[in-house]
C-alpha positions, -999 to +999 in steps of 0.1 A: +166-071-367+138-055-346+137-069-318+101-096-305+078-077-277+071-095-249+035-089-238+032-078-203+003-099-182-019-083-160-008-097-131+028-088-142+016-050-147+003-050-113+034-066-099+060-039-120+042-012-099+042-029-069+084-031-071+081+010-089+059+028-060+074+003-030+110+032-035+086+056-034+063+047-003+101+035+013+113+064+010+089+083+034+089+053+061+123+060+064+118+094+073+092+091+098+104+104+130+106+082+158+099+112+186+066+117+170+048+084+166+020+098+189+016+127+172-017+134+152-033+166+133-063+164+144-085+143+175-103+125+150-067+115+128-047+085+132-020+087+152+016+094+132+024+059+143-009+046+132-004+057+101+026+048+092+017+009+104-012+012+083+011+024+055+033-007+057+012-034+063-016-027+039-008-041+005-002-073+025-036-075+041-049-067+013-036-093-009-040-113+016-076-105+016-085-112-021-069-149-022-104-160-019-130-153-045-158-145-018-151-129+011-170-122+047-160-085+054-139-096+087-141-076+119-103-057+117-089-054+148-075-020+162-041-010+139-015-012+161+006+020+163+043+019+156+069+017+187+095+024+163+109+034+127+125-001+126+092-018+129+075+001+103+104-009+075+101-045+090+067-047+087+065-026+051+092-051+040+071-084+049+040-073+037+053-065+004+067-099+004+036-108+012+016-095-014+039-103-044+042-138-036+000-139-034-006-118-064+025-132-082+010-168-076-025-156-090-031-168-130-043-144-154-078-164-154-079-153-115-073-117-124-098-113-141-123-136-123-149-116-103-141-109-068-169-103-037-167-088-003-198-097+018-214-088+052-240-114+068-242-124+031-250-089+018-225-084-013-208-050-009-186-051-033-182-074-067-156-067-092-127-085-110-096-091-090-072-071-107-100-045-103-100-046-068-061-050-066-057-016-086-084+001-064-069-009-024-044-028-032-026+004-052-048+030-051-056+031-013-020+029-009-009+057-025-037+079-005-034+068+029+009+078+011-003+109+007-017+115+042+018+109+053+037+134+032+015+156+045+015+146+083+055+145+076+053+183+060+031+194+092+061+185+115+086+201+089+098+168+081+121+176+048+103+156+018+116+135-005+110+137-042+078+110-051+069+119-091+090+150-096+106+173-074+094+184-032+099+217-018+127+200-005+147+172-034+148+174-066+155+138-079+172+159-108+200+170-096 
């Protein structure tokens, strides 16, 4: 007897990816050197502590931004710089929990509904909420996680395997 396949909803697919990718993100955040939080690769770049906090807080902040159908772009406050690794990990855990709760409470109809960001009444961006999640909640995180990997490599921190072996670790043994 063949098992019946359950169709995965759009919302569930985002939640599953968030869970899967959280482990990769956590591996990087776990190795951020506390004695290098003020280090920056360039004067115009974020410090390691600022970037680590951005990666840690990103998903909760983005999910919160997308609760309403139309959002006036806020003036974002300056991002904090981490004081230690424990703060980064705690921020990540809380942010992920918040994002999953918000995404998980969203119906399929809401996920497919148009979401808009405006500034002074002018539409800056309009797309289905699911597309915003894909672009900003997920892909934006991966972009900054890649930056974090590059920062760590510059600091000669051995990198964990993410999607396959790194120069320092192999997921295969």
